[in-house]
C-alpha positions in Angstrom: 8.0 134.2 30.5 7.8 131.2 28.2 7.2 133.2 25.1 10.5 135.2 25.8 12.7 132.1 26.1 13.4 131.5 22.4 14.2 135.2 22.0 16.5 135.3 25.0 18.3 132.1 23.7 18.8 133.5 20.3 20.0 136.7 21.9 22.7 134.9 24.0 23.6 132.8 21.2 24.1 135.9 19.0 26.0 137.8 21.7 28.4 134.8 22.2 29.1 134.5 18.4 30.0 138.2 18.3 32.2 138.0 21.2 34.1 135.0 19.8 34.5 136.7 16.3 35.7 139.8 18.0 38.1 137.9 20.1 39.6 135.9 17.1 40.0 139.1 15.2 41.9 140.9 18.1 44.0 137.8 18.6 45.2 137.7 15.0 46.0 141.4 14.8 48.0 141.3 18.0 49.8 138.0 17.0 50.8 139.4 13.6 52.3 142.7 15.1 54.1 141.0 17.9 55.7 138.4 15.8 56.9 140.9 13.0 58.6 143.2 15.5 60.3 140.3 17.3 61.5 138.9 14.0 63.2 142.2 13.0 65.0 142.5 16.3 66.0 138.9 16.3 67.3 139.2 12.8 69.7 141.8 13.6 73.3 140.5 13.1 76.3 141.8 14.8 80.1 140.9 14.5 82.8 141.4 16.9 85.5 143.6 15.6 88.6 145.7 16.3 88.1 149.3 15.3 91.3 151.3 14.9 90.5 155.0 15.4 92.2 157.9 13.4 92.2 159.3 10.0 94.0 157.7 7.4 96.7 157.6 6.0 98.4 158.4 9.5 95.6 157.1 11.6 95.7 160.3 13.7 92.7 162.3 15.0 89.1 161.2 15.7 87.8 159.1 12.8 87.8 155.4 11.6 91.0 154.1 10.2 90.4 150.5 10.0 87.9 147.8 10.9 89.2 144.2 11.3 87.8 140.9 12.6 90.9 140.4 14.8 94.1 142.2 15.8 95.8 143.7 18.9 93.9 146.1 21.2 95.7 149.2 22.2 95.0 152.8 23.0 94.1 153.4 19.2 92.3 150.1 18.5 89.3 148.9 20.5 87.0 145.9 20.5 83.6 146.7 19.4 80.4 145.4 17.7 79.5 146.2 14.0 75.9 145.6 13.2 73.5 146.0 10.3 70.6 148.1 11.0 67.0 147.7 9.8 67.2 150.8 7.6 70.3 149.6 5.6 72.9 151.4 7.8 75.9 150.0 9.6 76.4 150.7 13.3 79.5 150.5 15.5 79.4 150.3 19.3 82.5 150.3 21.6 82.3 149.6 25.3 85.4 151.9 26.2 86.1 155.5 25.7 87.6 156.0 22.3 90.8 157.9 21.8 90.5 161.6 21.2 86.7 161.1 21.4 84.5 163.9 20.0 80.8 164.1 19.3 81.5 163.7 15.5 83.2 160.8 14.1 84.9 161.5 10.6 85.3 158.9 7.7 87.7 160.7 5.4 87.2 158.2 2.5 84.9 155.3 1.7 86.0 152.4 3.9 85.5 148.9 2.5 84.9 146.3 4.9 86.8 143.0 4.5 85.0 140.1 2.6 84.9 138.1 5.9 83.3 140.8 7.8 80.6 141.4 5.1 80.0 137.6 5.0 79.5 137.5 8.8 76.9 140.3 8.3 75.2 138.3 5.6 76.3 140.3 2.7 78.6 140.0 -0.5 80.2 143.4 0.2 79.8 146.5 2.5 81.3 149.9 2.3 81.0 152.7 4.9 80.6 155.9 3.1 82.7 159.0 3.7 81.1 161.6 5.8 81.0 163.0 9.4 78.7 161.1 11.8 77.3 161.7 15.3 79.1 159.7 17.9 77.3 159.4 21.2 77.7 156.9 24.0 80.3 155.0 22.1 78.0 154.3 19.2 77.8 155.7 15.6 75.4 154.8 12.7 77.0 155.2 9.1 75.5 155.4 5.7 76.7 152.5 3.8 76.7 150.7 0.3 75.6 147.1 0.9 75.4 144.3 -1.6 73.4 141.2 -0.7 
C-alpha cells in the first residue's frame, strides 16, 4: 500500500486541477453569454408617444398618419410606445384597439419622426419607411432609416 501512496496523491492532485480548470472555463463561457444577452435587452430604449392612425393627408383608413411626443388622445390617436429594435427597425405598441384595425398597417409615404423623438431614442434622425407592415396584438415593426 505504501508504494501506491505517491501515485494516488498525484492522481488526486491531477484530477482536482482538471476539475478546477474545467469549472473556470465553463464559468467564463456562461458569464459572457449571460451578460451579453442581458445588456442587449437592457439597452433597448422606448419612448412614450401618441400615434394618430389613418392615411395622410385626410388621416382616414388604417395606417400611421402622425407620431408625436404629446397631444390629445381620442378615437384616432392612441398612447403607445415607440422602440428601437436590435435589428435597426422601429416598433410601435399600443395597449388599446386601434381604430379600423386590420392585420396590415400601411405607411403611404416615408414618415420622418420629430428631432425630439429621435433624440429620445438616442438617434440624430429617424424615418419610418413607406410600406405595408404586419399589425398583430397592437404591435408593428417598421423598416426605418436611422442616423446615429
